[in-house]
All heavy atoms as a GROMACS GRO file, in nm:
protein
  593
    1MET      N    1  10.907  11.403  12.298
    1MET     CA    2  11.034  11.434  12.238
    1MET      C    3  11.015  11.500  12.102
    1MET      O    4  11.095  11.583  12.063
    1MET     CB    5  11.119  11.308  12.226
    1MET     CG    6  11.163  11.256  12.361
    1MET     SD    7  11.264  11.107  12.351
    1MET     CE    8  11.412  11.173  12.281
    2GLN      N    9  10.910  11.463  12.030
    2GLN     CA   10  10.890  11.518  11.896
    2GLN      C   11  10.862  11.668  11.898
    2GLN      O   12  10.878  11.734  11.798
    2GLN     CB   13  10.780  11.444  11.824
    2GLN     CG   14  10.641  11.470  11.878
    2GLN     CD   15  10.537  11.382  11.812
    2GLN    OE1   16  10.570  11.281  11.753
    2GLN    NE2   17  10.413  11.421  11.823
    3HIS      N   18  10.821  11.722  12.012
    3HIS     CA   19  10.792  11.865  12.022
    3HIS      C   20  10.908  11.943  12.082
    3HIS      O   21  10.897  12.064  12.102
    3HIS     CB   22  10.666  11.888  12.105
    3HIS     CG   23  10.544  11.830  12.042
    3HIS    ND1   24  10.485  11.884  11.930
    3HIS    CD2   25  10.471  11.721  12.072
    3HIS    CE1   26  10.381  11.812  11.896
    3HIS    NE2   27  10.370  11.711  11.980
    4GLY      N   28  11.018  11.875  12.115
    4GLY     CA   29  11.136  11.942  12.171
    4GLY      C   30  11.122  11.984  12.316
    4GLY      O   31  11.193  12.071  12.363
    5LEU      N   32  11.031  11.922  12.388
    5LEU     CA   33  11.010  11.957  12.529
    5LEU      C   34  11.080  11.854  12.618
    5LEU      O   35  11.016  11.773  12.684
    5LEU     CB   36  10.860  11.961  12.560
    5LEU     CG   37  10.780  12.067  12.484
    5LEU    CD1   38  10.631  12.047  12.507
    5LEU    CD2   39  10.823  12.205  12.527
    6THR      N   40  11.211  11.858  12.620
    6THR     CA   41  11.288  11.766  12.703
    6THR      C   42  11.393  11.842  12.780
    6THR      O   43  11.420  11.958  12.754
    6THR     CB   44  11.357  11.658  12.616
    6THR    OG1   45  11.444  11.724  12.525
    6THR    CG2   46  11.257  11.574  12.541
    7GLY      N   47  11.454  11.775  12.875
    7GLY     CA   48  11.566  11.832  12.949
    7GLY      C   49  11.528  11.919  13.067
    7GLY      O   50  11.610  11.994  13.117
    8TYR      N   51  11.406  11.909  13.116
    8TYR     CA   52  11.365  11.987  13.232
    8TYR      C   53  11.409  11.916  13.360
    8TYR      O   54  11.415  11.795  13.367
    8TYR     CB   55  11.213  12.007  13.233
    8TYR     CG   56  11.166  12.098  13.122
    8TYR    CD1   57  11.125  12.048  13.000
    8TYR    CD2   58  11.167  12.235  13.140
    8TYR    CE1   59  11.083  12.131  12.899
    8TYR    CE2   60  11.126  12.320  13.039
    8TYR     CZ   61  11.084  12.267  12.918
    8TYR     OH   62  11.044  12.350  12.817
    9ARG      N   63  11.437  11.994  13.462
    9ARG     CA   64  11.482  11.939  13.591
    9ARG      C   65  11.363  11.891  13.673
    9ARG      O   66  11.253  11.942  13.662
    9ARG     CB   67  11.554  12.045  13.671
    9ARG     CG   68  11.685  12.085  13.614
    9ARG     CD   69  11.751  12.183  13.705
    9ARG     NE   70  11.883  12.215  13.656
    9ARG     CZ   71  11.953  12.315  13.699
    9ARG    NH1   72  11.905  12.396  13.790
    9ARG    NH2   73  12.074  12.336  13.651
   10GLU      N   74  11.392  11.795  13.760
   10GLU     CA   75  11.291  11.749  13.855
   10GLU      C   76  11.266  11.858  13.957
   10GLU      O   77  11.352  11.942  13.983
   10GLU     CB   78  11.340  11.625  13.929
   10GLU     CG   79  11.339  11.500  13.847
   10GLU     CD   80  11.373  11.379  13.932
   10GLU    OE1   81  11.346  11.380  14.053
   10GLU    OE2   82  11.426  11.285  13.874
   11LEU      N   83  11.149  11.854  14.018
   11LEU     CA   84  11.120  11.944  14.129
   11LEU      C   85  11.200  11.899  14.251
   11LEU      O   86  11.231  11.780  14.265
   11LEU     CB   87  10.971  11.941  14.162
   11LEU     CG   88  10.878  11.998  14.056
   11LEU    CD1   89  10.734  11.966  14.094
   11LEU    CD2   90  10.898  12.146  14.042
   12PRO      N   91  11.231  11.990  14.342
   12PRO     CA   92  11.295  11.948  14.468
   12PRO      C   93  11.206  11.847  14.541
   12PRO      O   94  11.082  11.854  14.530
   12PRO     CB   95  11.306  12.078  14.547
   12PRO     CG   96  11.301  12.186  14.444
   12PRO     CD   97  11.214  12.134  14.333
   13PRO      N   98  11.267  11.754  14.614
   13PRO     CA   99  11.188  11.646  14.678
   13PRO      C  100  11.074  11.696  14.767
   13PRO      O  101  10.966  11.637  14.768
   13PRO     CB  102  11.291  11.570  14.760
   13PRO     CG  103  11.422  11.602  14.698
   13PRO     CD  104  11.409  11.738  14.639
   14GLY      N  105  11.095  11.802  14.841
   14GLY     CA  106  10.989  11.852  14.930
   14GLY      C  107  10.869  11.902  14.854
   14GLY      O  108  10.754  11.880  14.894
   15ILE      N  109  10.891  11.967  14.742
   15ILE     CA  110  10.780  12.017  14.660
   15ILE      C  111  10.716  11.903  14.583
   15ILE      O  112  10.594  11.897  14.569
   15ILE     CB  113  10.829  12.129  14.565
   15ILE    CG1  114  10.872  12.250  14.648
   15ILE    CG2  115  10.721  12.167  14.466
   15ILE    CD1  116  10.934  12.360  14.567
   16ARG      N  117  10.797  11.811  14.535
   16ARG     CA  118  10.742  11.699  14.458
   16ARG      C  119  10.646  11.614  14.541
   16ARG      O  120  10.548  11.562  14.491
   16ARG     CB  121  10.855  11.613  14.403
   16ARG     CG  122  10.802  11.506  14.311
   16ARG     CD  123  10.896  11.471  14.207
   16ARG     NE  124  10.830  11.386  14.109
   16ARG     CZ  125  10.890  11.328  14.013
   16ARG    NH1  126  11.018  11.348  13.996
   16ARG    NH2  127  10.825  11.253  13.928
   17ARG      N  128  10.675  11.602  14.671
   17ARG     CA  129  10.584  11.526  14.760
   17ARG      C  130  10.448  11.594  14.772
   17ARG      O  131  10.349  11.529  14.800
   17ARG     CB  132  10.646  11.510  14.898
   17ARG     CG  133  10.748  11.400  14.905
   17ARG     CD  134  10.784  11.371  15.050
   17ARG     NE  135  10.852  11.483  15.114
   17ARG     CZ  136  10.983  11.502  15.116
   17ARG    NH1  137  11.062  11.414  15.058
   17ARG    NH2  138  11.036  11.604  15.176
   18LYS      N  139  10.444  11.726  14.751
   18LYS     CA  140  10.317  11.798  14.760
   18LYS      C  141  10.231  11.783  14.635
   18LYS      O  142  10.114  11.817  14.638
   18LYS     CB  143  10.344  11.947  14.786
   18LYS     CG  144  10.405  11.972  14.921
   18LYS     CD  145  10.429  12.119  14.942
   18LYS     CE  146  10.496  12.142  15.077
   18LYS     NZ  147  10.520  12.283  15.100
   19LEU      N  148  10.290  11.733  14.526
   19LEU     CA  149  10.213  11.710  14.404
   19LEU      C  150  10.141  11.576  14.417
   19LEU      O  151  10.203  11.471  14.413
   19LEU     CB  152  10.304  11.703  14.282
   19LEU     CG  153  10.351  11.832  14.220
   19LEU    CD1  154  10.436  11.802  14.098
   19LEU    CD2  155  10.238  11.923  14.184
   20ALA      N  156  10.012  11.580  14.434
   20ALA     CA  157   9.935  11.457  14.446
   20ALA      C  158   9.794  11.482  14.394
   20ALA      O  159   9.740  11.591  14.408
   20ALA     CB  160   9.930  11.408  14.590
   21ARG      N  161   9.737  11.380  14.335
   21ARG     CA  162   9.601  11.389  14.284
   21ARG      C  163   9.506  11.422  14.399
   21ARG      O  164   9.514  11.363  14.506
   21ARG     CB  165   9.562  11.256  14.223
   21ARG     CG  166   9.426  11.255  14.162
   21ARG     CD  167   9.388  11.118  14.118
   21ARG     NE  168   9.428  11.099  13.980
   21ARG     CZ  169   9.431  10.982  13.920
   21ARG    NH1  170   9.404  10.873  13.988
   21ARG    NH2  171   9.464  10.974  13.794
   22GLY      N  172   9.420  11.520  14.376
   22GLY     CA  173   9.322  11.561  14.477
   22GLY      C  174   9.369  11.671  14.569
   22GLY      O  175   9.291  11.722  14.649
   23LYS      N  176   9.496  11.709  14.561
   23LYS     CA  177   9.550  11.817  14.643
   23LYS      C  178   9.558  11.944  14.559
   23LYS      O  179   9.571  11.939  14.437
   23LYS     CB  180   9.689  11.782  14.695
   23LYS     CG  181   9.690  11.677  14.801
   23LYS     CD  182   9.829  11.666  14.859
   23LYS     CE  183   9.830  11.577  14.980
   23LYS     NZ  184   9.962  11.575  15.043
   24PRO      N  185   9.558  12.060  14.626
   24PRO     CA  186   9.575  12.184  14.551
   24PRO      C  187   9.715  12.194  14.492
   24PRO      O  188   9.812  12.144  14.549
   24PRO     CB  189   9.554  12.294  14.655
   24PRO     CG  190   9.515  12.228  14.780
   24PRO     CD  191   9.534  12.081  14.766
   25LEU      N  192   9.724  12.260  14.379
   25LEU     CA  193   9.853  12.282  14.314
   25LEU      C  194   9.932  12.383  14.396
   25LEU      O  195   9.883  12.492  14.424
   25LEU     CB  196   9.830  12.336  14.172
   25LEU     CG  197   9.952  12.355  14.087
   25LEU    CD1  198  10.016  12.219  14.054
   25LEU    CD2  199   9.916  12.425  13.958
   26PRO      N  200  10.055  12.348  14.441
   26PRO     CA  201  10.135  12.445  14.516
   26PRO      C  202  10.161  12.570  14.431
   26PRO      O  203  10.190  12.559  14.312
   26PRO     CB  204  10.266  12.369  14.544
   26PRO     CG  205  10.228  12.226  14.535
   26PRO     CD  206  10.121  12.219  14.431
   27PRO      N  207  10.147  12.688  14.490
   27PRO     CA  208  10.162  12.810  14.412
   27PRO      C  209  10.304  12.831  14.361
   27PRO      O  210  10.401  12.800  14.429
   27PRO     CB  211  10.123  12.921  14.510
   27PRO     CG  212  10.138  12.860  14.645
   27PRO     CD  213  10.118  12.713  14.629
   28GLY      N  214  10.313  12.881  14.240
   28GLY     CA  215  10.441  12.922  14.184
   28GLY      C  216  10.527  12.813  14.124
   28GLY      O  217  10.637  12.843  14.078
   29ILE      N  218  10.484  12.688  14.122
   29ILE     CA  219  10.572  12.584  14.067
   29ILE      C  220  10.533  12.541  13.928
   29ILE      O  221  10.615  12.486  13.855
   29ILE     CB  222  10.579  12.460  14.158
   29ILE    CG1  223  10.443  12.392  14.167
   29ILE    CG2  224  10.631  12.494  14.294
   29ILE    CD1  225  10.453  12.250  14.213
   30ALA      N  226  10.410  12.563  13.888
   30ALA     CA  227  10.364  12.516  13.758
   30ALA      C  228  10.358  12.632  13.660
   30ALA      O  229  10.336  12.747  13.697
   30ALA     CB  230  10.227  12.452  13.771
   31ARG      N  231  10.379  12.598  13.533
   31ARG     CA  232  10.368  12.700  13.430
   31ARG      C  233  10.291  12.641  13.313
   31ARG      O  234  10.274  12.519  13.302
   31ARG     CB  235  10.504  12.749  13.387
   31ARG     CG  236  10.594  12.640  13.338
   31ARG     CD  237  10.734  12.693  13.321
   31ARG     NE  238  10.821  12.579  13.308
   31ARG     CZ  239  10.917  12.571  13.221
   31ARG    NH1  240  10.942  12.671  13.142
   31ARG    NH2  241  10.991  12.464  13.214
   32GLN      N  242  10.246  12.729  13.226
   32GLN     CA  243  10.172  12.686  13.110
   32GLN      C  244  10.262  12.606  13.016
   32GLN      O  245  10.381  12.633  13.007
   32GLN     CB  246  10.117  12.807  13.034
   32GLN     CG  247  10.019  12.890  13.114
   32GLN     CD  248   9.889  12.818  13.140
   32GLN    OE1  249   9.845  12.737  13.060
   32GLN    NE2  250   9.827  12.849  13.251
   33VAL      N  251  10.204  12.510  12.948
   33VAL     CA  252  10.277  12.435  12.847
   33VAL      C  253  10.291  12.527  12.726
   33VAL      O  254  10.193  12.577  12.674
   33VAL     CB  255  10.203  12.305  12.810
   33VAL    CG1  256  10.278  12.230  12.702
   33VAL    CG2  257  10.184  12.218  12.932
   34GLY      N  258  10.415  12.551  12.682
   34GLY     CA  259  10.441  12.652  12.582
   34GLY      C  260  10.416  12.616  12.438
   34GLY      O  261  10.393  12.703  12.357
   35SER      N  262  10.419  12.491  12.402
   35SER     CA  263  10.409  12.452  12.262
   35SER      C  264  10.264  12.427  12.221
   35SER      O  265  10.202  12.331  12.268
   35SER     CB  266  10.492  12.326  12.239
   35SER     OG  267  10.468  12.274  12.111
   36PRO      N  268  10.206  12.510  12.133
   36PRO     CA  269  10.069  12.486  12.087
   36PRO      C  270  10.052  12.350  12.019
   36PRO      O  271   9.947  12.287  12.032
   36PRO     CB  272  10.043  12.599  11.988
   36PRO     CG  273  10.142  12.704  12.022
   36PRO     CD  274  10.262  12.633  12.077
   37ALA      N  275  10.154  12.304  11.948
   37ALA     CA  276  10.145  12.173  11.882
   37ALA      C  277  10.134  12.062  11.986
   37ALA      O  278  10.060  11.965  11.968
   37ALA     CB  279  10.266  12.151  11.793
   38PHE      N  280  10.206  12.074  12.097
   38PHE     CA  281  10.201  11.975  12.203
   38PHE      C  282  10.063  11.975  12.269
   38PHE      O  283  10.005  11.870  12.294
   38PHE     CB  284  10.310  12.003  12.306
   38PHE     CG  285  10.314  11.905  12.419
   38PHE    CD1  286  10.354  11.775  12.397
   38PHE    CD2  287  10.278  11.941  12.546
   38PHE    CE1  288  10.358  11.682  12.501
   38PHE    CE2  289  10.281  11.851  12.651
   38PHE     CZ  290  10.322  11.721  12.627
   39ILE      N  291  10.008  12.093  12.294
   39ILE     CA  292   9.877  12.103  12.358
   39ILE      C  293   9.769  12.041  12.270
   39ILE      O  294   9.678  11.975  12.321
   39ILE     CB  295   9.845  12.251  12.389
   39ILE    CG1  296   9.939  12.302  12.498
   39ILE    CG2  297   9.701  12.267  12.434
   39ILE    CD1  298   9.931  12.449  12.523
   40ARG      N  299   9.778  12.058  12.140
   40ARG     CA  300   9.679  11.997  12.049
   40ARG      C  301   9.680  11.846  12.057
   40ARG      O  302   9.578  11.782  12.034
   40ARG     CB  303   9.706  12.041  11.906
   40ARG     CG  304   9.655  12.177  11.872
   40ARG     CD  305   9.655  12.201  11.722
   40ARG     NE  306   9.786  12.184  11.661
   40ARG     CZ  307   9.877  12.281  11.646
   40ARG    NH1  308   9.850  12.402  11.688
   40ARG    NH2  309   9.993  12.256  11.589
   41ASP      N  310   9.796  11.785  12.087
   41ASP     CA  311   9.806  11.640  12.094
   41ASP      C  312   9.754  11.581  12.226
   41ASP      O  313   9.737  11.461  12.236
   41ASP     CB  314   9.951  11.596  12.074
   41ASP     CG  315   9.999  11.618  11.932
   41ASP    OD1  316   9.914  11.639  11.842
   41ASP    OD2  317  10.121  11.614  11.910
   42LEU      N  318   9.731  11.666  12.326
   42LEU     CA  319   9.684  11.619  12.456
   42LEU      C  320   9.532  11.601  12.456
   42LEU      O  321   9.461  11.667  12.382
   42LEU     CB  322   9.722  11.718  12.566
   42LEU     CG  323   9.871  11.738  12.590
   42LEU    CD1  324   9.892  11.851  12.688
   42LEU    CD2  325   9.935  11.610  12.642
   43SER      N  326   9.485  11.515  12.545
   43SER     CA  327   9.340  11.498  12.564
   43SER      C  328   9.284  11.626  12.625
   43SER      O  329   9.349  11.692  12.705
   43SER     CB  330   9.312  11.382  12.658
   43SER     OG  331   9.362  11.263  12.605
   44ARG      N  332   9.161  11.658  12.588
   44ARG     CA  333   9.096  11.778  12.641
   44ARG      C  334   8.991  11.736  12.743
   44ARG      O  335   8.917  11.640  12.722
   44ARG     CB  336   9.029  11.856  12.530
   44ARG     CG  337   9.128  11.906  12.429
   44ARG     CD  338   9.054  11.972  12.314
   44ARG     NE  339   9.136  11.970  12.195
   44ARG     CZ  340   9.208  12.073  12.153
   44ARG    NH1  341   9.207  12.184  12.220
   44ARG    NH2  342   9.280  12.062  12.044
   45TYR      N  343   8.985  11.811  12.852
   45TYR     CA  344   8.887  11.787  12.958
   45TYR      C  345   8.821  11.919  12.992
   45TYR      O  346   8.889  12.019  13.014
   45TYR     CB  347   8.956  11.730  13.083
   45TYR     CG  348   9.023  11.597  13.060
   45TYR    CD1  349   9.156  11.589  13.023
   45TYR    CD2  350   8.952  11.480  13.076
   45TYR    CE1  351   9.218  11.467  13.001
   45TYR    CE2  352   9.013  11.356  13.054
   45TYR     CZ  353   9.145  11.352  13.018
   45TYR     OH  354   9.206  11.231  12.996
   46ASP      N  355   8.688  11.920  12.997
   46ASP     CA  356   8.616  12.042  13.032
   46ASP      C  357   8.654  12.086  13.173
   46ASP      O  358   8.656  12.005  13.266
   46ASP     CB  359   8.465  12.021  13.025
   46ASP     CG  360   8.416  12.004  12.883
   46ASP    OD1  361   8.486  12.052  12.790
   46ASP    OD2  362   8.310  11.944  12.865
   47GLY      N  363   8.685  12.214  13.188
   47GLY     CA  364   8.716  12.270  13.320
   47GLY      C  365   8.856  12.242  13.368
   47GLY      O  366   8.888  12.273  13.483
   48CYS      N  367   8.941  12.184  13.284
   48CYS     CA  368   9.078  12.154  13.324
   48CYS      C  369   9.178  12.209  13.223
   48CYS      O  370   9.143  12.234  13.108
   48CYS     CB  371   9.100  12.003  13.336
   48CYS     SG  372   9.012  11.926  13.472
   49GLU      N  373   9.301  12.227  13.268
   49GLU     CA  374   9.409  12.266  13.178
   49GLU      C  375   9.535  12.191  13.217
   49GLU      O  376   9.549  12.144  13.329
   49GLU     CB  377   9.432  12.417  13.182
   49GLU     CG  378   9.482  12.469  13.314
   49GLU     CD  379   9.496  12.621  13.315
   49GLU    OE1  380   9.466  12.686  13.214
   49GLU    OE2  381   9.538  12.674  13.419
   50TRP      N  382   9.625  12.179  13.121
   50TRP     CA  383   9.752  12.111  13.144
   50TRP      C  384   9.858  12.213  13.183
   50TRP      O  385   9.865  12.321  13.126
   50TRP     CB  386   9.796  12.038  13.018
   50TRP     CG  387   9.712  11.920  12.985
   50TRP    CD1  388   9.613  11.914  12.892
   50TRP    CD2  389   9.718  11.791  13.045
   50TRP    NE1  390   9.556  11.790  12.889
   50TRP    CE2  391   9.620  11.711  12.983
   50TRP    CE3  392   9.796  11.734  13.146
   50TRP    CZ2  393   9.598  11.579  13.018
   50TRP    CZ3  394   9.774  11.601  13.181
   50TRP    CH2  395   9.676  11.526  13.117
   51ARG      N  396   9.942  12.179  13.282
   51ARG     CA  397  10.051  12.264  13.326
   51ARG      C  398  10.176  12.180  13.341
   51ARG      O  399  10.170  12.059  13.362
   51ARG     CB  400  10.019  12.327  13.462
   51ARG     CG  401   9.896  12.412  13.465
   51ARG     CD  402   9.932  12.554  13.488
   51ARG     NE  403   9.815  12.639  13.493
   51ARG     CZ  404   9.774  12.702  13.601
   51ARG    NH1  405   9.839  12.688  13.716
   51ARG    NH2  406   9.670  12.780  13.595
   52MET      N  407  10.291  12.245  13.330
   52MET     CA  408  10.420  12.179  13.353
   52MET      C  409  10.466  12.210  13.495
   52MET      O  410  10.460  12.325  13.537
   52MET     CB  411  10.524  12.232  13.254
   52MET     CG  412  10.498  12.192  13.113
   52MET     SD  413  10.613  12.272  12.997
   52MET     CE  414  10.768  12.200  13.048
   53ALA      N  415  10.513  12.110  13.564
   53ALA     CA  416  10.570  12.127  13.698
   53ALA      C  417  10.700  12.046  13.700
   53ALA      O  418  10.698  11.924  13.714
   53ALA     CB  419  10.475  12.080  13.805
   54GLY      N  420  10.813  12.114  13.681
   54GLY     CA  421  10.940  12.043  13.669
   54GLY      C  422  10.939  11.962  13.542
   54GLY      O  423  10.916  12.016  13.433
   55ASN      N  424  10.961  11.832  13.553
   55ASN     CA  425  10.955  11.746  13.434
   55ASN      C  426  10.827  11.662  13.431
   55ASN      O  427  10.819  11.563  13.362
   55ASN     CB  428  11.080  11.659  13.421
   55ASN     CG  429  11.100  11.567  13.538
   55ASN    OD1  430  11.017  11.560  13.626
   55ASN    ND2  431  11.211  11.497  13.539
   56ASP      N  432  10.725  11.706  13.506
   56ASP     CA  433  10.594  11.639  13.509
   56ASP      C  434  10.490  11.723  13.435
   56ASP      O  435  10.500  11.844  13.428
   56ASP     CB  436  10.546  11.621  13.654
   56ASP     CG  437  10.642  11.540  13.738
   56ASP    OD1  438  10.714  11.456  13.683
   56ASP    OD2  439  10.644  11.561  13.862
   57LEU      N  440  10.391  11.654  13.382
   57LEU     CA  441  10.276  11.721  13.322
   57LEU      C  442  10.158  11.699  13.416
   57LEU      O  443  10.131  11.586  13.457
   57LEU     CB  444  10.246  11.662  13.184
   57LEU     CG  445  10.137  11.728  13.104
   57LEU    CD1  446  10.176  11.872  13.068
   57LEU    CD2  447  10.110  11.651  12.977
   58VAL      N  448  10.091  11.808  13.452
   58VAL     CA  449   9.986  11.802  13.554
   58VAL      C  450   9.857  11.857  13.494
   58VAL      O  451   9.856  11.963  13.434
   58VAL     CB  452  10.027  11.886  13.677
   58VAL    CG1  453   9.921  11.880  13.784
   58VAL    CG2  454  10.160  11.841  13.732
   59ARG      N  455   9.747  11.782  13.511
   59ARG     CA  456   9.615  11.831  13.471
   59ARG      C  457   9.549  11.890  13.593
   59ARG      O  458   9.536  11.825  13.696
   59ARG     CB  459   9.530  11.719  13.413
   59ARG     CG  460   9.396  11.768  13.361
   59ARG     CD  461   9.324  11.661  13.280
   59ARG     NE  462   9.311  11.534  13.347
   59ARG     CZ  463   9.200  11.492  13.408
   59ARG    NH1  464   9.093  11.566  13.412
   59ARG    NH2  465   9.198  11.373  13.465
   60VAL      N  466   9.508  12.018  13.581
   60VAL     CA  467   9.459  12.093  13.696
   60VAL      C  468   9.320  12.146  13.666
   60VAL      O  469   9.292  12.195  13.556
   60VAL     CB  470   9.554  12.213  13.724
   60VAL    CG1  471   9.507  12.294  13.842
   60VAL    CG2  472   9.695  12.164  13.749
   61SER      N  473   9.232  12.142  13.766
   61SER     CA  474   9.101  12.204  13.756
   61SER      C  475   9.120  12.356  13.751
   61SER      O  476   9.190  12.412  13.836
   61SER     CB  477   9.015  12.166  13.875
   61SER     OG  478   8.899  12.244  13.879
   62ILE      N  479   9.060  12.422  13.654
   62ILE     CA  480   9.078  12.566  13.639
   62ILE      C  481   9.017  12.641  13.757
   62ILE      O  482   9.077  12.733  13.812
   62ILE     CB  483   9.016  12.614  13.506
   62ILE    CG1  484   9.093  12.554  13.389
   62ILE    CG2  485   9.018  12.767  13.497
   62ILE    CD1  486   9.029  12.577  13.254
   63ALA      N  487   8.898  12.602  13.800
   63ALA     CA  488   8.828  12.676  13.905
   63ALA      C  489   8.892  12.661  14.043
   63ALA      O  490   8.908  12.758  14.116
   63ALA     CB  491   8.683  12.630  13.911
   64SER      N  492   8.931  12.539  14.078
   64SER     CA  493   8.979  12.515  14.215
   64SER      C  494   9.130  12.497  14.226
   64SER      O  495   9.183  12.490  14.336
   64SER     CB  496   8.911  12.391  14.272
   64SER     OG  497   8.947  12.277  14.195
   65GLN      N  498   9.199  12.482  14.113
   65GLN     CA  499   9.344  12.457  14.110
   65GLN      C  500   9.381  12.328  14.182
   65GLN      O  501   9.490  12.314  14.238
   65GLN     CB  502   9.422  12.576  14.169
   65GLN     CG  503   9.410  12.702  14.087
   65GLN     CD  504   9.468  12.683  13.947
   65GLN    OE1  505   9.583  12.649  13.932
   65GLN    NE2  506   9.386  12.704  13.847
   66VAL      N  507   9.290  12.231  14.182
   66VAL     CA  508   9.316  12.099  14.240
   66VAL      C  509   9.369  12.008  14.130
   66VAL      O  510   9.322  12.009  14.017
   66VAL     CB  511   9.186  12.040  14.303
   66VAL    CG1  512   9.206  11.896  14.343
   66VAL    CG2  513   9.145  12.124  14.422
   67ILE      N  514   9.469  11.929  14.165
   67ILE     CA  515   9.534  11.839  14.069
   67ILE      C  516   9.440  11.723  14.037
   67ILE      O  517   9.395  11.652  14.127
   67ILE     CB  518   9.667  11.787  14.125
   67ILE    CG1  519   9.762  11.905  14.147
   67ILE    CG2  520   9.728  11.684  14.032
   67ILE    CD1  521   9.889  11.869  14.222
   68ALA      N  522   9.413  11.704  13.909
   68ALA     CA  523   9.327  11.594  13.865
   68ALA      C  524   9.409  11.474  13.820
   68ALA      O  525   9.365  11.361  13.832
   68ALA     CB  526   9.236  11.640  13.752
   69ASP      N  527   9.528  11.498  13.765
   69ASP     CA  528   9.610  11.388  13.713
   69ASP      C  529   9.755  11.435  13.700
   69ASP      O  530   9.780  11.553  13.677
   69ASP     CB  531   9.558  11.344  13.577
   69ASP     CG  532   9.596  11.203  13.542
   69ASP    OD1  533   9.653  11.132  13.627
   69ASP    OD2  534   9.570  11.163  13.427
   70ILE      N  535   9.848  11.343  13.714
   70ILE     CA  536   9.991  11.373  13.700
   70ILE      C  537  10.053  11.270  13.607
   70ILE      O  538  10.037  11.150  13.627
   70ILE     CB  539  10.064  11.366  13.835
   70ILE    CG1  540  10.004  11.467  13.934
   70ILE    CG2  541  10.214  11.391  13.817
   70ILE    CD1  542  10.058  11.453  14.074
   71LEU      N  543  10.122  11.318  13.506
   71LEU     CA  544  10.203  11.232  13.419
   71LEU      C  545  10.349  11.261  13.455
   71LEU      O  546  10.402  11.366  13.420
   71LEU     CB  547  10.175  11.261  13.272
   71LEU     CG  548  10.030  11.245  13.228
   71LEU    CD1  549  10.014  11.286  13.084
   71LEU    CD2  550   9.985  11.103  13.247
   72ALA      N  551  10.409  11.170  13.528
   72ALA     CA  552  10.542  11.192  13.586
   72ALA      C  553  10.655  11.170  13.486
   72ALA      O  554  10.649  11.079  13.402
   72ALA     CB  555  10.561  11.102  13.707
   73ASP      N  556  10.755  11.255  13.495
   73ASP     CA  557  10.884  11.242  13.423
   73ASP      C  558  10.870  11.236  13.272
   73ASP      O  559  10.948  11.166  13.206
   73ASP     CB  560  10.958  11.117  13.472
   73ASP     CG  561  10.992  11.124  13.619
   73ASP    OD1  562  11.017  11.236  13.668
   73ASP    OD2  563  10.994  11.019  13.684
   74ILE      N  564  10.778  11.307  13.213
   74ILE     CA  565  10.766  11.300  13.066
   74ILE      C  566  10.853  11.403  12.995
   74ILE      O  567  10.869  11.393  12.874
   74ILE     CB  568  10.620  11.309  13.020
   74ILE    CG1  569  10.563  11.447  13.044
   74ILE    CG2  570  10.535  11.204  13.082
   74ILE    CD1  571  10.437  11.470  12.966
   75PHE      N  572  10.908  11.500  13.068
   75PHE     CA  573  10.992  11.602  13.004
   75PHE      C  574  11.140  11.580  13.034
   75PHE      O  575  11.216  11.674  13.039
   75PHE     CB  576  10.950  11.742  13.048
   75PHE     CG  577  10.811  11.778  13.007
   75PHE    CD1  578  10.714  11.803  13.102
   75PHE    CD2  579  10.777  11.786  12.874
   75PHE    CE1  580  10.584  11.838  13.064
   75PHE    CE2  581  10.649  11.820  12.834
   75PHE     CZ  582  10.554  11.846  12.930
   76ARG      N  583  11.182  11.459  13.056
   76ARG     CA  584  11.323  11.432  13.085
   76ARG      C  585  11.407  11.447  12.964
   76ARG      O  586  11.382  11.422  12.857
   76ARG     CB  587  11.340  11.291  13.138
   76ARG     CG  588  11.316  11.286  13.282
   76ARG     CD  589  11.370  11.162  13.340
   76ARG     NE  590  11.350  11.180  13.482
   76ARG     CZ  591  11.399  11.103  13.572
   76ARG    NH1  592  11.468  11.000  13.539
   76ARG    NH2  593  11.377  11.125  13.697
   0.00000   0.00000   0.00000
């Protein structure tokens, strides 16, 4: 909330079911996290990047686009 990243809509139920750890990121639903201040506050992992998918924050492997972690409903 301190970075002003709130009020995003949930993903449709069919797409949200496809978001799971160990599965590939569905194409076209995730976008880069826009706030540099917010990105600095996140943990860093080699070979991974954080993406927004609806109101979830998703950590994705850069090389394979496989979901490593999901933080659900943090952008409500």
